[in-house]
C-alpha positions in Angstrom: 7.5 17.3 -12.6 7.7 13.8 -11.2 4.2 14.1 -9.9 3.0 15.3 -13.1 4.7 12.4 -14.5 3.3 10.1 -11.8 -0.4 11.3 -12.6 0.1 11.0 -16.3 1.1 7.7 -16.3 -1.4 6.6 -13.2 -4.0 8.4 -15.6 -3.1 6.9 -19.0 -3.9 3.2 -17.2 -7.3 4.2 -16.9 -8.5 3.7 -20.4 -6.3 0.6 -20.6 -8.0 -0.9 -18.2 -11.7 0.0 -19.5 -10.3 -1.6 -22.9 -9.0 -4.7 -21.5 -12.6 -4.9 -19.5 -14.2 -4.4 -22.6 -14.7 -6.5 -25.7 -11.4 -7.7 -27.7 -10.6 -10.9 -28.9 -8.6 -12.1 -25.3 -10.1 -14.7 -23.2 -12.0 -13.4 -20.2 -9.6 -14.8 -17.9 -6.9 -13.3 -19.6 -8.5 -9.8 -19.8 -9.2 -10.2 -15.6 -5.6 -10.5 -15.2 -4.8 -7.9 -17.3 -7.2 -5.9 -15.3 -5.9 -7.2 -11.8 -2.1 -6.4 -13.3 -3.1 -2.8 -14.1 -4.9 -2.3 -11.1 -1.7 -3.3 -9.0 0.6 -1.3 -11.1 -1.6 1.7 -10.6 -1.9 1.0 -6.8 2.0 0.8 -6.8 2.7 3.7 -8.6 -0.3 6.1 -6.4 1.1 4.5 -2.7 5.0 4.4 -3.4 5.1 8.3 -3.1 4.3 10.2 0.5 2.7 13.2 -1.0 -1.0 12.7 -2.0 -2.1 13.0 -5.4 -5.9 13.9 -5.5 -5.9 13.3 -9.2 -4.1 10.1 -9.1 -6.5 8.6 -6.5 -9.5 9.7 -8.1 -8.1 8.0 -11.5 -7.4 5.0 -9.0 -11.2 4.9 -7.9 -12.4 5.2 -11.3 -10.2 2.2 -12.4 -11.6 0.4 -9.2 -15.2 1.2 -10.1 -14.5 0.5 -14.1 -13.3 -3.1 -12.9 -16.5 -3.7 -11.1 -18.7 -2.9 -13.3 -16.7 -4.9 -15.8 -16.4 -8.2 -13.3 -18.8 -8.0 -10.8 -19.2 -11.4 -9.8 -15.3 -11.6 -9.7 -14.0 -12.0 -5.8 -12.0 -9.1 -5.9 -14.8 -6.5 -6.7 -16.0 -6.1 -2.9 -12.3 -5.4 -2.3 -11.9 -2.8 -4.9 -14.9 -1.3 -3.9 -13.5 -1.0 -0.4 -10.4 0.3 -1.5 -12.3 2.6 -3.4 -14.7 3.9 -0.2 -11.3 4.3 1.9 -9.6 6.2 -1.0 -12.4 8.6 -1.3 -12.4 8.9 2.2 -9.0 10.1 2.2 -10.3 12.7 -0.3 -12.6 14.4 1.7 -15.7 12.8 0.4 -17.5 10.8 3.3 -20.8 10.9 1.8 -19.0 9.2 -1.3 -17.7 6.5 0.9 -20.8 5.8 2.6 -22.4 5.2 -0.4 -19.7 2.9 -1.6 -19.7 1.1 1.7 -23.8 0.6 1.4 -23.3 -0.6 -2.1 -21.3 -3.7 -0.6 -23.1 -4.4 2.0 -26.3 -4.6 -0.9 -24.3 -6.4 -3.7 -21.9 -8.3 -1.8 -23.7 -9.6 1.8 -21.8 -12.3 2.1 -18.4 -11.2 1.8 -15.8 -12.2 4.1 -14.8 -8.4 5.4 -18.4 -7.4 5.7 -17.5 -6.8 9.2 -15.3 -4.1 8.1 -17.5 -2.5 5.8 -19.9 -1.7 8.7 -17.4 -0.8 10.9 -15.9 2.0 8.8 -19.1 2.7 7.5 -20.1 3.6 11.2 -16.7 5.6 12.2 -17.3 7.6 9.3 -20.5 8.6 9.9 -19.7 9.1 13.8 -16.1 10.7 13.0 -16.5 12.5 9.4 -20.2 13.2 9.3 -21.3 13.7 13.2 -24.3 11.7 12.7 -24.2 9.7 15.5 -27.4 8.5 15.5 -26.7 6.2 12.4 -23.6 5.2 13.7 -24.7 3.5 16.6 -27.0 1.6 14.5 -24.7 0.8 12.4 -22.1 -0.1 15.5 -25.0 -2.3 17.3 -25.0 -4.2 13.7 -21.6 -4.8 14.0 -22.1 -6.1 18.1 -25.3 -8.1 17.0 -23.7 -10.0 14.0 -20.2 -10.5 14.7 -20.3 -10.7 18.4 -16.7 -12.6 18.8 -14.6 -10.2 16.6 -12.6 -7.2 17.7 -14.9 -4.8 16.1 -17.6 -5.6 18.0 -15.3 -4.8 21.2 -14.6 -1.5 19.5 -18.1 -0.7 18.5 -19.0 -1.1 22.2 -16.0 1.4 23.2 -17.4 3.9 20.5 -20.7 3.7 21.4 -19.7 4.7 25.0 -17.8 7.7 23.9 -20.3 8.9 20.7 -21.3 12.8 21.5 -18.3 13.2 23.4 -16.2 16.2 22.7 -12.3 15.7 22.3 -11.8 17.5 26.2 -14.6 15.3 27.3 -12.7 11.9 25.9 -9.4 13.0 27.5 -11.1 13.8 30.4 -12.7 10.0 30.4 -9.3 8.5 29.8 -7.8 10.5 32.5 -10.3 9.3 34.9 -9.8 5.6 33.8 -5.9 5.4 34.5 -4.9 8.4 37.0 -1.0 7.8 36.8 -1.1 8.9 33.3 -2.3 12.3 33.9 0.8 12.8 35.7 3.0 12.0 32.8 0.5 14.2 30.6 1.5 17.5 32.3 
């Protein structure tokens, strides 16, 4: 019952956001503020509950995309796309997540969190899609373009572990720390 009420509430925000983003008498800054406020309310509603509601999550993705379509130059546009990519990844659609990450890289190449986008894209290619070769290229891009960033160090480690099975990874970590194997058994 409560889940359905939340779903209906979240879904009701989507058309309102679209109306707020287009036409109307409000000044552009007022429409932008209203759209951001509606997104925040949807996020709060979606994330305050422990159970994952796929329908509400999809509505949130749709609203993020509508915001970016209405305000592509706004400073929050790449952030909302990044959130959309994470949400669709959580919904089990890594291909759509990759498409959104690519859009951020193309449309917002100087965004301050570009390293996050690249790393998450590589991680998605690696973990969710088993496309190790493509993941390696993106991990290398992180290393080369952001050498001082913690994700560069993480990317080096990820490259070293590409293609290893879970069992091989466990054996590798046990070999690195022999004292931990006694605690695990």
